C-alpha positions as CSV (number, residue, x, y, z in Angstrom):
1,X,-2.2,-12.3,27.5
2,X,-5.6,-13.3,26.3
3,X,-6.9,-11.9,23.1
4,X,-10.2,-10.0,23.2
5,X,-13.1,-11.2,21.1
6,X,-12.8,-8.1,18.9
7,X,-9.1,-8.8,18.3
8,X,-10.0,-12.3,17.1
9,X,-12.1,-10.8,14.3
10,X,-9.2,-8.8,12.8
11,X,-6.1,-10.8,13.9
12,X,-5.2,-13.9,12.0
13,X,-5.3,-17.1,14.0
14,X,-1.6,-17.8,13.3
15,X,1.2,-15.2,13.2
16,X,2.7,-14.0,9.9
17,X,5.8,-16.1,10.1
18,X,7.2,-14.9,6.8
19,X,6.2,-11.2,7.1
20,X,8.5,-9.0,9.2
21,X,6.9,-6.7,11.7
22,X,6.3,-3.3,10.3
23,X,5.6,-0.3,12.5
24,X,3.0,2.0,11.1
25,X,3.5,5.5,12.2
26,X,0.7,7.6,13.7
27,X,0.8,9.6,10.4
28,X,-0.6,6.5,8.6
29,X,-3.6,6.5,10.9
30,X,-4.0,10.2,10.5
31,X,-3.9,9.9,6.7
32,X,-6.6,7.3,6.7
33,X,-8.8,9.3,9.1
34,X,-8.6,12.4,7.0
35,X,-8.7,10.7,3.6
36,X,-12.1,12.3,3.0
37,X,-10.8,15.9,3.6
38,X,-9.1,16.2,0.2
39,X,-12.2,15.0,-1.5
40,X,-14.0,18.1,-0.3
41,X,-11.2,20.1,-2.0
42,X,-11.6,18.5,-5.4
43,X,-10.1,15.0,-5.1
44,X,-8.5,12.4,-2.8
45,X,-5.8,11.2,-5.2
46,X,-7.6,7.9,-5.5
47,X,-8.6,7.0,-9.1
48,X,-12.2,6.5,-10.0
49,X,-12.9,2.8,-10.9
50,X,-11.4,2.1,-14.4
51,X,-9.7,5.5,-14.5
52,X,-6.1,4.4,-13.7
53,X,-3.9,2.7,-16.2
54,X,-2.3,-0.1,-14.2
55,X,0.1,-1.1,-17.0
56,X,1.5,2.5,-17.0
57,X,1.6,2.4,-13.2
58,X,3.7,-0.7,-13.3
59,X,6.0,0.7,-15.9
60,X,6.4,4.0,-14.0
61,X,7.0,2.1,-10.8
62,X,9.7,-0.1,-12.4
63,X,11.5,2.9,-13.9
64,X,11.2,5.4,-11.0
65,X,10.6,3.5,-7.8
66,X,11.9,-0.1,-8.2
67,X,15.6,0.8,-7.6
68,X,14.6,1.6,-4.0
69,X,11.5,-0.6,-3.3
70,X,10.9,-4.4,-3.4
71,X,7.6,-5.2,-5.1
72,X,7.3,-8.8,-6.4
73,X,4.7,-8.1,-9.1
74,X,7.0,-5.5,-10.6
75,X,10.1,-7.7,-10.3
76,X,11.9,-5.0,-8.4
77,X,14.5,-5.7,-5.8
78,X,15.3,-2.2,-4.3
79,X,17.4,-2.0,-1.2
80,X,16.8,1.6,0.1
81,X,13.1,1.9,0.7
82,X,10.7,-0.5,2.4
83,X,9.7,-3.8,0.9
84,X,6.2,-2.9,-0.1
85,X,4.9,-6.5,-0.1
86,X,6.0,-7.0,3.5
87,X,4.7,-3.5,4.5
88,X,1.2,-4.1,3.2
89,X,0.5,-7.8,3.9
90,X,-0.7,-7.4,7.5
91,X,-3.0,-4.6,6.6
92,X,-4.5,-6.6,3.8
93,X,-5.2,-9.5,6.1
94,X,-6.8,-7.0,8.5
95,X,-9.1,-5.9,5.7
96,X,-7.9,-2.4,4.9
97,X,-9.9,-1.1,1.9
98,X,-8.2,-0.8,-1.6
99,X,-9.0,2.9,-1.7
100,X,-7.2,3.4,1.6
101,X,-4.1,1.7,0.2
102,X,-4.3,3.8,-2.9
103,X,-4.7,7.1,-0.9
104,X,-1.7,6.1,1.3
105,X,0.5,5.4,-1.7
106,X,-0.5,8.7,-3.3
107,X,0.2,10.5,-0.1
108,X,3.7,9.0,0.1
109,X,4.4,10.1,-3.5
110,X,3.3,13.7,-2.7
111,X,4.7,14.1,0.8
112,X,7.6,11.7,0.8
113,X,10.3,11.9,3.5
114,X,14.0,11.7,2.5
115,X,15.6,9.8,1.0
116,X,12.5,9.4,-1.2
117,X,12.1,12.5,-3.3
118,X,8.6,14.1,-3.3
119,X,6.6,14.0,-6.6
120,X,8.9,11.4,-8.2
121,X,5.9,10.8,-10.4
122,X,3.2,13.4,-11.0
123,X,-0.3,13.8,-12.6
124,X,-1.7,10.8,-14.3
125,X,1.5,8.8,-13.7
126,X,1.2,9.4,-9.9
127,X,-2.4,8.3,-10.1
128,X,-1.5,5.2,-12.1
129,X,1.5,4.2,-9.8
130,X,-0.7,4.6,-6.7
131,X,-3.4,2.5,-8.2
132,X,-1.0,-0.2,-9.4
133,X,0.9,-0.4,-6.1
134,X,-2.4,-0.6,-4.2
135,X,-3.6,-3.4,-6.4
136,X,-0.6,-5.7,-5.9
137,X,1.5,-4.8,-2.8
138,X,1.3,-7.5,-0.2
139,X,-1.4,-9.5,-1.9
140,X,0.6,-12.7,-2.4
141,X,2.1,-12.7,1.1
142,X,-1.3,-12.1,2.7
143,X,-2.8,-15.0,0.8
144,X,0.2,-17.3,1.7
145,X,-0.1,-16.4,5.4
146,X,-3.9,-16.5,5.6
147,X,-5.0,-19.3,3.3
148,X,-8.5,-19.4,2.1
149,X,-9.0,-15.6,2.0
150,X,-8.8,-13.1,-0.7
151,X,-7.2,-10.0,0.7
152,X,-8.6,-6.7,-0.5
């Protein structure tokens, strides 16, 4: 099947050999489309530039999330939840904005489905975890599988 010219703009020329295919539920698309709605109600869950404490986000992630999730930058090897590096690499190559990653992580913290408990981190800690995960998840895999680019 031939690729459309538009697909060539967002699809890497070579497949992501080291990144497992991850299905993104329709809910992800809905979250990204309505990310602006919470802003009208006082906030999107996305930290203003410089507002998040990434060191605290990493610490909180390691303590409260790492037993379930793999995240290379945090040195965590969880086995229950998704590998966040693999899950985000493809979207990084496609150019998904940093704020969209952060909004998605925050939404997962607030509205998690079992076995992940909702509100495992709250307040500033949730803001920091979302910003931290959004800043590191999948970056290295995306760079390895799409050399010469700097994924967002």
